[in-house]
C-alpha positions in Angstrom: 101.0 -45.9 -148.2 99.8 -49.5 -148.0 97.9 -51.0 -150.9 96.4 -54.3 -151.8 94.8 -55.6 -155.1 92.9 -58.7 -156.1 92.8 -59.6 -159.9 89.5 -60.1 -161.6 88.6 -63.8 -162.3 86.0 -62.7 -164.9 85.4 -60.6 -167.9 82.5 -58.4 -168.9 81.5 -57.9 -172.5 80.4 -54.6 -174.0 77.0 -56.0 -174.9 76.2 -57.5 -171.5 73.8 -56.2 -168.9 72.2 -57.4 -165.7 68.8 -57.8 -167.3 69.8 -60.2 -170.1 70.1 -63.0 -167.4 66.3 -63.0 -167.1 65.8 -64.2 -170.6 68.8 -66.5 -170.6 67.4 -68.4 -167.6 64.0 -68.6 -169.3 65.6 -70.0 -172.5 67.9 -72.5 -170.8 66.0 -73.5 -167.7 62.4 -72.4 -168.0 61.1 -74.5 -165.2 63.7 -73.6 -162.6 62.2 -71.9 -159.5 63.6 -68.4 -159.2 61.3 -66.8 -156.6 58.9 -67.9 -153.9 56.1 -65.6 -153.2 54.3 -65.7 -149.8 50.7 -66.9 -149.9 49.1 -67.5 -146.6 51.3 -70.1 -144.8 52.7 -71.4 -148.1 55.1 -70.2 -150.7 54.1 -70.0 -154.4 56.9 -70.8 -156.9 57.7 -68.5 -159.8 59.7 -70.2 -162.5 62.2 -68.6 -164.8 59.8 -68.6 -167.7 57.0 -67.1 -165.7 59.2 -64.4 -164.4 60.6 -63.5 -167.9 57.0 -63.4 -169.2 56.1 -60.9 -166.5 59.2 -58.8 -167.0 58.4 -58.6 -170.7 54.8 -57.7 -170.1 55.6 -54.9 -167.6 58.4 -53.6 -169.9 55.9 -53.4 -172.8 53.5 -51.4 -170.5 56.3 -49.0 -169.6 57.0 -48.5 -173.4 53.3 -48.0 -174.0 53.5 -45.2 -171.4 56.2 -43.4 -173.4 59.2 -44.5 -171.4 62.2 -44.2 -173.6 65.7 -45.7 -173.3 67.7 -43.7 -170.7 64.5 -42.3 -169.0 64.5 -42.6 -165.2 61.7 -44.5 -163.5 61.3 -44.2 -159.7 60.6 -47.3 -157.6 59.3 -46.8 -154.0 58.3 -49.9 -152.2 59.2 -52.1 -149.3 61.0 -55.4 -150.1 58.7 -57.7 -152.1 58.6 -59.8 -155.2 57.2 -56.9 -157.3 60.2 -54.8 -156.4 62.5 -57.2 -158.3 60.0 -57.5 -161.1 59.8 -53.8 -161.7 63.6 -53.4 -161.4 64.2 -55.9 -164.2 61.2 -54.6 -166.3 62.6 -51.0 -166.1 65.9 -52.3 -167.4 64.2 -54.4 -170.1 62.6 -51.2 -171.4 66.1 -49.7 -171.7 65.3 -47.3 -168.8 67.1 -46.4 -165.6 65.7 -47.4 -162.2 65.7 -44.9 -159.3 65.1 -46.7 -156.0 63.5 -44.7 -153.2 63.3 -46.0 -149.6 59.7 -46.6 -148.6 60.3 -44.7 -145.4 61.2 -41.5 -147.3 59.5 -38.2 -146.6 57.7 -36.0 -149.1 60.6 -33.7 -149.2 63.1 -36.5 -149.9 60.9 -38.0 -152.6 60.4 -34.6 -154.2 64.1 -33.9 -154.3 65.0 -37.3 -155.8 62.3 -37.0 -158.5 63.3 -33.4 -159.3 67.0 -34.3 -159.4 66.6 -37.5 -161.5 63.8 -36.1 -163.6 62.0 -39.3 -163.3 59.1 -39.6 -165.9 57.1 -42.3 -164.0 57.0 -43.7 -160.5 55.9 -47.0 -159.1 54.9 -47.0 -155.4 53.7 -49.8 -153.2 50.6 -48.5 -151.4 48.1 -45.6 -151.3 50.0 -44.3 -148.2 53.1 -44.0 -150.3 51.2 -42.3 -153.2 49.8 -39.8 -150.7 53.3 -38.6 -150.1 53.6 -37.4 -153.7 52.6 -33.8 -153.1 53.7 -30.9 -155.4 55.9 -33.2 -157.5 58.0 -31.9 -160.4 56.3 -31.6 -163.8 58.6 -34.2 -165.4 56.7 -36.9 -163.4 53.9 -38.0 -165.7 52.3 -40.8 -163.8 52.2 -42.8 -160.5 51.3 -46.4 -160.5 50.5 -48.4 -157.3 51.6 -52.0 -156.8 48.7 -52.8 -154.4 46.4 -51.0 -156.8 47.2 -53.5 -159.6 50.2 -51.8 -161.3 51.5 -55.1 -162.7 48.2 -56.0 -164.4 47.6 -52.4 -165.5 50.9 -52.1 -167.3 50.6 -55.6 -168.7 47.2 -54.7 -170.2 48.4 -51.4 -171.5 51.4 -52.9 -173.1 49.6 -55.8 -174.8 49.6 -54.0 -178.2 53.3 -53.4 -178.1 55.2 -56.0 -180.2 57.7 -58.2 -178.4 60.3 -57.2 -180.9 60.3 -53.7 -179.4 61.5 -55.1 -176.1 64.0 -57.3 -178.0 65.4 -54.3 -179.8 65.8 -52.3 -176.7 67.6 -55.2 -175.0 69.9 -55.6 -177.9 70.9 -52.0 -177.6 71.8 -52.0 -173.9 75.6 -51.8 -173.3 77.4 -52.6 -170.1 78.7 -49.0 -169.9 75.1 -47.7 -169.9 73.6 -46.2 -166.8 71.5 -48.8 -165.0 70.4 -47.1 -161.8 70.6 -43.8 -159.9 71.0 -44.9 -156.3 70.7 -41.9 -153.9 72.9 -41.9 -150.8 70.9 -42.3 -147.6 71.8 -38.8 -146.6 73.0 -39.2 -142.9 74.2 -35.6 -143.5 73.2 -33.2 -146.2 71.0 -33.7 -149.3 71.2 -37.2 -151.0 73.3 -37.4 -154.1 72.5 -39.8 -157.0 75.3 -42.4 -157.5 75.5 -43.4 -161.2 75.8 -47.2 -161.3 76.2 -48.8 -164.7 75.3 -52.3 -165.9 79.1 -52.9 -165.8 79.2 -51.9 -162.1 76.4 -54.3 -161.2 77.8 -57.2 -163.3 81.2 -56.7 -161.7 79.6 -56.8 -158.2 77.6 -59.8 -159.0 80.4 -61.8 -160.5 82.8 -60.8 -157.8 80.4 -62.2 -155.2 79.8 -65.4 -157.2 83.5 -65.9 -157.9 84.4 -65.5 -154.2 84.1 -68.3 -151.8 81.0 -66.7 -150.3 79.3 -67.3 -153.7 79.3 -71.1 -153.3 75.9 -71.1 -151.7 74.4 -69.2 -154.6 73.6 -72.1 -157.0 70.4 -73.7 -158.3 68.4 -75.5 -155.6 69.6 -73.3 -152.8 67.6 -70.5 -151.2 68.1 -67.0 -150.0 65.7 -64.8 -148.0 65.8 -61.1 -149.0 64.5 -58.9 -146.2 66.7 -55.8 -146.1 65.4 -52.8 -148.1 66.0 -53.4 -151.8 66.4 -49.7 -152.2 69.7 -50.2 -150.4 72.4 -51.3 -152.8 73.7 -54.2 -150.6 70.4 -56.1 -150.6 69.9 -55.4 -154.2 73.4 -56.6 -155.2 73.1 -59.9 -153.3 69.6 -60.4 -154.7 70.9 -59.9 -158.3 73.8 -62.4 -157.5 71.4 -65.0 -156.3 69.3 -64.6 -159.5 72.2 -64.7 -161.8 73.4 -67.9 -160.2 70.0 -69.5 -160.5 69.3 -69.8 -156.7 65.8 -69.3 -155.5 64.8 -66.4 -153.2 61.9 -65.1 -151.2 61.1 -61.6 -150.1 60.0 -60.3 -146.7 59.9 -56.7 -145.4 58.8 -56.8 -141.8 61.9 -56.9 -139.6 59.8 -57.6 -136.5 58.6 -61.0 -137.9 61.6 -61.9 -140.1 62.8 -64.5 -137.6 59.6 -66.5 -138.2 60.3 -66.5 -141.9 63.8 -68.0 -141.3 62.0 -71.1 -139.9 59.3 -70.9 -142.6 61.6 -70.6 -145.6 64.8 -72.3 -144.3 67.2 -70.1 -146.2 70.8 -71.3 -146.9 72.1 -67.8 -146.7 71.0 -64.8 -144.6 72.0 -61.3 -145.5 71.7 -58.7 -142.7 73.0 -55.6 -141.0 74.7 -56.0 -137.6 71.5 -55.0 -135.8 69.7 -58.0 -137.2 72.2 -60.5 -135.8 72.3 -58.6 -132.5 68.5 -59.1 -132.3 68.8 -62.8 -133.0 71.4 -63.2 -130.2 69.5 -60.9 -127.8 66.2 -62.8 -128.4 67.9 -66.0 -127.5 69.4 -64.5 -124.4 66.1 -62.9 -123.4 64.2 -66.2 -123.8 66.8 -67.9 -121.6 66.6 -65.2 -119.0 62.8 -65.5 -119.0 63.2 -69.2 -118.2 64.9 -68.5 -114.9 68.3 -68.3 -113.4 69.4 -71.7 -114.5 68.6 -71.3 -118.1 70.2 -67.8 -118.1 73.3 -69.4 -116.7 73.2 -72.1 -119.4 73.0 -69.5 -122.1 76.0 -67.5 -120.6 78.0 -70.7 -120.6 77.1 -71.5 -124.2 77.8 -68.0 -125.3 81.2 -67.9 -123.6 82.0 -71.3 -125.0 81.1 -70.3 -128.6 83.3 -67.2 -128.4 86.2 -69.2 -126.9 85.8 -72.0 -129.5 85.8 -69.5 -132.4 88.8 -67.6 -131.1 90.7 -70.9 -130.7 90.2 -71.5 -134.5 92.5 -68.6 -135.1 95.1 -69.8 -132.6 95.9 -73.5 -133.2 92.4 -75.0 -132.7 90.3 -75.9 -129.7 91.5 -78.1 -126.9 89.9 -81.4 -126.1 88.1 -79.8 -123.1 86.8 -77.0 -125.2 85.5 -79.4 -127.8 83.6 -81.3 -125.0 82.1 -78.0 -123.7 81.1 -77.0 -127.2 79.4 -80.3 -127.9 77.4 -79.9 -124.6 76.5 -76.3 -125.5 75.5 -77.4 -129.0 72.9 -79.8 -127.6 71.6 -77.3 -125.0 71.6 -74.0 -127.0 73.3 -73.9 -130.5 71.0 -76.5 -132.1 68.0 -74.4 -131.0 69.5 -71.2 -132.3 70.3 -72.8 -135.7 66.7 -74.1 -135.8 65.4 -70.6 -135.2 67.5 -69.5 -138.3 65.9 -72.1 -140.4 68.2 -75.0 -139.6 69.7 -75.0 -143.1 71.7 -71.8 -143.0 75.3 -72.3 -144.2 76.4 -68.8 -143.2 75.3 -65.2 -143.1 76.7 -62.0 -144.6 76.8 -58.7 -142.7 77.3 -55.2 -144.1 76.1 -51.7 -143.6 77.9 -51.2 -140.3 80.5 -52.6 -137.9 79.8 -56.1 -136.5 81.3 -56.5 -133.1 84.1 -59.1 -133.0 82.5 -60.9 -130.0 79.2 -61.3 -131.9 81.2 -62.6 -134.9 82.9 -65.1 -132.8 79.6 -66.1 -131.1 77.9 -67.0 -134.4 81.0 -68.8 -135.8 81.1 -70.8 -132.6 77.4 -71.6 -132.9 78.0 -73.0 -136.4 76.6 -70.1 -138.5 79.6 -68.0 -139.4 78.9 -64.4 -140.3 81.2 -63.1 -143.1 81.5 -59.3 -142.7 82.1 -57.1 -145.8 82.5 -53.5 -146.6 81.4 -51.2 -149.3 79.3 -48.1 -150.1 76.6 -47.1 -152.5 79.4 -45.6 -154.6 81.0 -49.1 -154.8 77.8 -50.9 -155.9 77.8 -52.6 -152.4 80.6 -54.9 -151.3 84.2 -54.0 -152.2 85.9 -56.2 -149.6 84.6 -59.3 -147.9 85.6 -62.1 -145.6 84.9 -65.6 -147.0 85.1 -69.2 -146.0 88.7 -70.2 -145.4 89.7 -66.5 -145.6 88.2 -64.9 -142.6 89.6 -62.6 -140.0 86.9 -61.6 -137.5 87.2 -57.9 -136.7 88.1 -57.1 -140.2 85.9 -56.6 -143.3 88.1 -58.9 -145.4 90.1 -58.4 -148.6 89.1 -56.7 -151.9 86.9 -58.8 -154.1 88.1 -59.7 -157.6 89.0 -56.7 -159.8 89.3 -54.3 -156.9 92.1 -52.5 -155.0 92.3 -50.7 -151.6 94.8 -48.4 -150.1 95.2 -46.3 -147.0 96.1 -42.6 -147.5 98.6 -40.8 -145.3 95.8 -39.4 -143.1 94.3 -42.9 -142.6 91.4 -42.5 -145.1 90.4 -45.6 -147.0 90.6 -45.2 -150.8 89.1 -47.7 -153.3 89.5 -48.5 -156.9 88.0 -51.2 -159.2 85.2 -52.2 -161.5 82.5 -51.8 -158.8 83.4 -48.2 -158.2 80.9 -45.7 -159.6 81.7 -43.1 -162.3 80.4 -40.1 -160.3 77.3 -38.3 -158.9 74.4 -37.5 -161.2 74.8 -34.0 -162.6 77.2 -33.0 -159.8 80.7 -32.6 -161.1 81.9 -30.7 -158.1 80.9 -33.4 -155.7 82.4 -36.0 -158.0 85.7 -34.2 -158.2 85.9 -34.0 -154.4 85.7 -37.8 -153.9 88.3 -38.9 -156.4 92.1 -38.8 -156.1 93.8 -39.8 -159.3 91.2 -42.5 -160.0 90.9 -43.6 -156.3 87.6 -43.1 -154.5 87.9 -41.4 -151.2 85.5 -43.2 -148.9 85.5 -40.8 -145.9 86.1 -43.9 -143.8 89.3 -44.4 -141.7 91.0 -47.8 -141.5 94.1 -49.9 -141.6 95.3 -52.7 -143.9 97.4 -55.6 -142.7 100.1 -57.5 -144.5 97.6 -60.0 -145.9 95.3 -57.4 -147.4 92.6 -57.5 -144.7 90.9 -54.2 -144.1 89.9 -52.9 -140.7 87.5 -50.0 -140.3 88.3 -47.6 -137.4 85.8 -44.8 -138.0 84.6 -42.1 -140.3 86.5 -38.9 -140.9 83.3 -36.8 -140.7 82.4 -38.4 -137.4 85.8 -37.8 -135.9 85.5 -35.9 -132.7 88.1 -33.2 -131.8 87.8 -32.2 -128.2 88.6 -28.7 -126.9 91.9 -30.1 -125.8 92.8 -31.1 -129.4 92.3 -34.9 -128.8 91.0 -36.9 -131.7 88.3 -39.4 -130.8 86.7 -41.9 -133.2 83.3 -42.7 -131.8 82.6 -45.8 -133.8 84.5 -48.4 -131.8 83.2 -47.1 -128.5 79.6 -47.1 -129.7 79.9 -50.5 -131.2 81.3 -51.9 -128.0 78.4 -50.4 -126.0 75.8 -51.8 -128.5 77.3 -55.2 -128.1 75.7 -55.4 -124.7 72.2 -56.6 -124.7 70.7 -53.8 -122.6 72.0 -51.0 -124.9 70.1 -50.4 -128.2 72.0 -47.3 -129.4 74.9 -45.2 -128.2 76.0 -41.8 -129.6 79.3 -40.4 -128.4 79.4 -36.6 -128.1 82.4 -34.3 -127.5 83.3 -32.3 -130.6 84.7 -29.0 -129.3 83.9 -30.0 -125.8 86.2 -30.3 -122.8 85.4 -34.0 -122.3 83.5 -36.9 -124.0 79.9 -37.9 -123.1 77.3 -40.2 -124.5 73.6 -40.5 -125.3 72.4 -44.0 -124.5 69.1 -45.8 -125.3 67.9 -48.9 -123.7 66.6 -51.9 -125.8 62.8 -51.9 -125.1 62.5 -55.7 -125.3 65.5 -56.4 -123.0 64.1 -53.7 -120.6 61.1 -55.8 -119.9 63.3 -58.7 -118.6 65.6 -56.3 -116.8 62.6 -55.0 -114.8 61.6 -58.5 -113.8 65.1 -59.4 -112.8 65.6 -56.2 -110.7 62.2 -56.0 -109.0 60.9 -53.0 -110.8 57.2 -52.4 -111.5 56.1 -54.3 -114.6 54.3 -51.2 -115.9 57.2 -48.8 -115.5 58.6 -47.2 -118.7 62.1 -46.4 -119.7 61.2 -42.7 -119.3 60.2 -43.3 -115.7 63.2 -45.4 -114.8 66.0 -43.7 -116.8 67.3 -42.0 -113.6 66.9 -45.2 -111.5 70.2 -45.9 -109.7 70.1 -49.6 -110.6 69.6 -49.0 -114.3 72.2 -46.3 -114.3 74.7 -48.7 -112.6 74.0 -51.3 -115.2 74.7 -48.8 -118.0 77.7 -47.4 -116.2 79.3 -50.9 -116.2 78.7 -51.0 -120.0 80.3 -47.5 -120.3 83.3 -48.7 -118.2 83.7 -51.7 -120.4 83.7 -49.5 -123.6 86.2 -47.1 -122.0 88.8 -49.9 -121.9 89.2 -49.4 -125.6 90.5 -45.9 -125.3 92.8 -43.6 -123.3 91.6 -41.7 -120.2 91.2 -38.5 -122.2 89.1 -40.3 -124.9 86.9 -42.0 -122.3 83.2 -41.2 -121.7 82.9 -39.2 -118.5 79.2 -38.7 -118.4 76.1 -40.2 -120.1 72.4 -39.8 -120.2 69.8 -42.5 -120.8 67.2 -41.1 -123.3 63.5 -41.6 -122.7 63.1 -43.6 -125.9 65.0 -45.5 -128.5 66.3 -44.0 -131.7 64.3 -45.3 -134.7 64.0 -44.9 -138.5 60.3 -43.8 -138.0 61.4 -40.8 -135.9 64.1 -39.9 -138.4 67.1 -40.6 -136.3 68.2 -43.7 -138.1 68.7 -44.5 -141.8 66.8 -47.4 -143.4 69.9 -49.5 -142.7 69.9 -48.4 -139.1 72.8 -46.1 -139.1 72.7 -43.1 -136.8 72.0 -39.7 -138.3 74.3 -37.8 -136.0 73.2 -34.3 -137.1 69.6 -35.1 -136.4 70.3 -36.8 -133.1 72.5 -34.0 -131.8 69.9 -31.4 -132.8 67.0 -33.3 -131.4 68.6 -34.0 -128.1 70.5 -30.7 -127.7 68.9 -30.1 -124.3 70.1 -33.4 -122.9 73.6 -32.8 -124.4 73.9 -29.4 -122.8 72.8 -30.7 -119.5 75.8 -33.2 -119.5 78.2 -30.2 -119.7 76.6 -28.1 -117.0 78.7 -28.0 -113.8 
C-alpha cells in the first residue's frame, strides 16, 4: 500500500476561526480594498473597514432575529458579493452557514432545511423564495437579498450592542462547526458534511503556504465565478480574503469571459469545462475566419502542446522556441488578452482536466494547476503548483495531509482538511472511514514522488456481462477533449459490450454546419443521424478507444438530440454528470443501442 504525506507548515490555535480575519483586516489595514462590486461598466471598491462594518451590522440583525450560537442559517444565492457578506455575518453571530445551490429544486431545499433544522434562510431573488413551499416548521423566516435583506437586517439589529457580537466572536473555537455543506447528490440524497473552522483554516493556510498561494497577496485580484455553494470556490475565496487580495464576484458563466477582460484577474479558478470553453471559443473564432486562420490556430495549438511537453523532457529545441514565438504573436497573446492579460495562472478542480488541455494552456503561458479534493476534504487535498507540476496528475497532498492507495485501488485521505463526519448520520460516517482514513470512492495511483493520478470512481466502474471492469472516466474525458463533443456518457454495466451517449456542443455545431455545407437552420436533433456528423463523432470515439483494450472499447454510440445541462437536471452545479438521471432519462436510446 503506497502512502505519501506532507507536513503542515502552519499551526491553528484553539481560539481561531475564519471570521476573525474580517476584523483583523479592518483593524490593521482599514483602507485596503477587499472586494470590487460590479456597478454598470465600473467596479466599486469595498474596503476592509467597510466590509467589517457590514458584517457586524448584518450579524447584529441575525441576533435580533433570535439566531443563537450553533443555529443553522441557510444561504441560497448565485455567486455575488452578498453571498460572502452573509457567510461571514452568519459566523460572526456564532451560527453555522448552510449553503444551498441556487439551482436546487423545492424537494432538495426542503430536505436540506429539514435535515439541518435551519432557523432562517437568506435567498437571492423572489424566484428562489417561491421555491420555499411546505418548508419545515423550524424555519422561522426567509429574507431576500434583492428585496433588501442587508438593509433590513442592519436596521433590525441597530439596537443590538456591538459587545454582543464581540462576545460571540470571542467564544468561537476552531473545533466548532462552521458550515454544513451538503454533497451535490449525483446519486442518492445529499448528506451534510460537517466542516469546522479548523477545517477551513487548514484549507486556507495550506493553499497560502503552497506555491500556488503566491498570487494571493495584497494588490492582486481574483475573480470568483464558480458557485460559492460549492466548497472549492468558497475555499479559494476565503484564502484570497485571508491573504488580503481583492476579489470580484460574477455568476453568469455565459458572460464570464468578458469579465476576465474587464477585471483582469491575476488568478482564475475554474472547472475543466470552463477552460475547455475558453479554448473552444478561440478555435471557433479562428474557424469562422476561414481556412487560413483555422490552420494558424491548429499550428499554434500543436506548438503549445509540444512546447509544454518538452518542458518535462529536457526543454524545447531552438526550432520549437522559434515556432512558439511565432505562435505567441499570432494566437497566444490574443488568448491571454481574452483572459485579462494579467493572469499568472489558473486552478482547476471539480473534475478531470485533459492532459492535452493542460499542456495547451501551459504552452500559451497561462499554466493550469490541477488539484483534487471533495466536499468532505474542505476542497483541495492535493494540488499541482509552480515548480512542482506533473500534468495528468492532481499533484501532491497539501501541507498537513496524507494520501494512500488501498489494495483495491481506492484513494484514501487523511489530514486537517478532512471532515469529522456527516450531520446526524453515524452510519454513513462509519462507512467512509477506515481507521481514520477517509475512503473517497475514487480510484487512483500514486507515483514515487507523491503525485496522485485519478483513474475513475468505484461507483462508476462498469462491469460488463463478460466480467470486464471498465472505468468510464478516462474515455469520456478523452472524447470531451474534442471540440465537437460537449458530453459523453459511457454505458455497459451488465451489458455484453460498451456503448456511449454523445452530445454535440451547440456553439461548435454552428461552425460545423457551415464547414460541412449543412443548412444553417438545421438543428442537432435534425442532423444527429447525418452520416457526415456521425463520421466526425466516430473518429472521436476511435481516438478515445485507443486508451483501452478491444473488450473495453465503445462499439456503438448515439448522438442525443440535445446537450446535457444543469437546468434539465442531468449535471450538477459543477457540471458533473448525474449518471443515474442520464441513464434513466435516456433509457430508450440506450436500449436501442443493444437491439440486434
